[in-house]
N, C-alpha and C positions, 0 to 999 in steps of 0.2 A: 762330934767331929767325924766327918766321913773318912773312910779309908781311901788313901790316894797314893799312887805310885807315880813318881816323876823321874823321867830320864832327862837330865839337864846338862848341857855343856856350860862350863864356867870359864872365864878367862879375862882377856884384856879388851878394853874399849878405848877409843881415842877421845881424849878430853874434848868437851864441847861438841861432840857428835852423838848420834843415836846408835843403837845397836839392834840387832834382830835376836829376839829370845824365842826359843823353840822348845817344845816339850811334848812328851806323850803322857796324857792324863788318863788314868784308868780308875774307875770307881767300881763299886760292888757288882754292878750289872755288866761291866765290860768297859770298853773305850768310851769316854764321855762323848756325848753328842750335843748338838745345839739345843735339841728339844729337852735335854736334861737340865738346862741352865736358865735361871731367871736373869742373873746379871753377873758381870765380871768387873773387877777393878784392879789397878796396879798401884803400887807405892814404891818409890825409890828413897832409900835412906843412906846418908853419909855415915859410914861406920866409925869414923874418927870420934864422933860424939853422939852417934845414934840419932842424928837430927834428920828430919824430912827434907828432901830437896824441894825447893820452891817450885810450885806448879806441877809436882809429880806425886801428890798425895791423894789416894783414893780416886784416881782418874778412871772414869768409866771406859770400858772397852766394848765395842759392838760385837756381840757373839757371832753374827753372820760374817764378820770379816776376819775374826781371829781363831775361831774354832772350826775344824774340818770334820765332817761326818765320815769321811773316808781317810784312812791314814795316808799321809803324804810321805814320800821317800826321797832319797838322795836324787832320784831321777826328776822329782818335782822341784827340788831346791837343793842345789849342790852344797849349800852351807850346812845342811844337816850332818851332824857328826855323831848322832846317837845310834841306836840299834837299827838293824836291817828292817825291822817291822815298820819304822817310820814315826812321824809325829802327828799330833792332831790339834796343837795349839801353837800359834806363832803371832808375835806382835813386835812392833818397834815403838818405843815411847816417842810421842810427838814433841819435837823440839822447836816448833814454830815460835812459841811465846817464851819458853824457858828452857835453858840447857838442862839436859838430864844428868850429865856427868861433868860439872863445871870445874872441878879441881883436879889437877894432875897429881899423880902419885897418891891417890886416895882410893880406898876401897869403898864400894857401894853394894848395898843389897837391893835386889829387885824382887818384890813379892807380888803374887797374884792371889786375890781372894775370889772364890767362886761361890755364888749363892745358887744352890740347886733348886729345882722346882719342888722337890720334897727333901726334907732333912735340913740340917744346920749348915750355915756357910762354913767353908774350910779354906785354908791357905795352902798353896803349893809350897814345897820346900824352896826357899829363896835361892836365886842365882846370886853369887858373889863375884863381882868383877872389880878389876883394878883399872882406873883411868890413867892412861899413859899420855904424856905430853906429846903433842903433835910435833913432828920434825920439820914441819913447813914453816 
């Protein structure tokens, strides 16, 4: 398992909506780069019974769209609430076919697994979010 540091905001998402997940990923050689990665995938689990959310298990992410070779800061995306140095990974689960957070008042975990070019695959520390009922 590779060493990894993750700065992750956790919080509340709105039921039946997607959310933006952002992190700074650091490996032994420094900030992770697209060239360091063979593949990435995410999984969302309902923590009520640790069940996978339909359509959100081992979903492939395109590294050229979600991994940044230059740290992004609050100036690049005002939603970043982590450290001043910035983030280098950001993605939103695709909810076109299946809702990512279908049940209100339910906690979910969102994990990302990275398969590096060299070494073993590793998971980032999961984000834990609470799905809130929409007031609309």
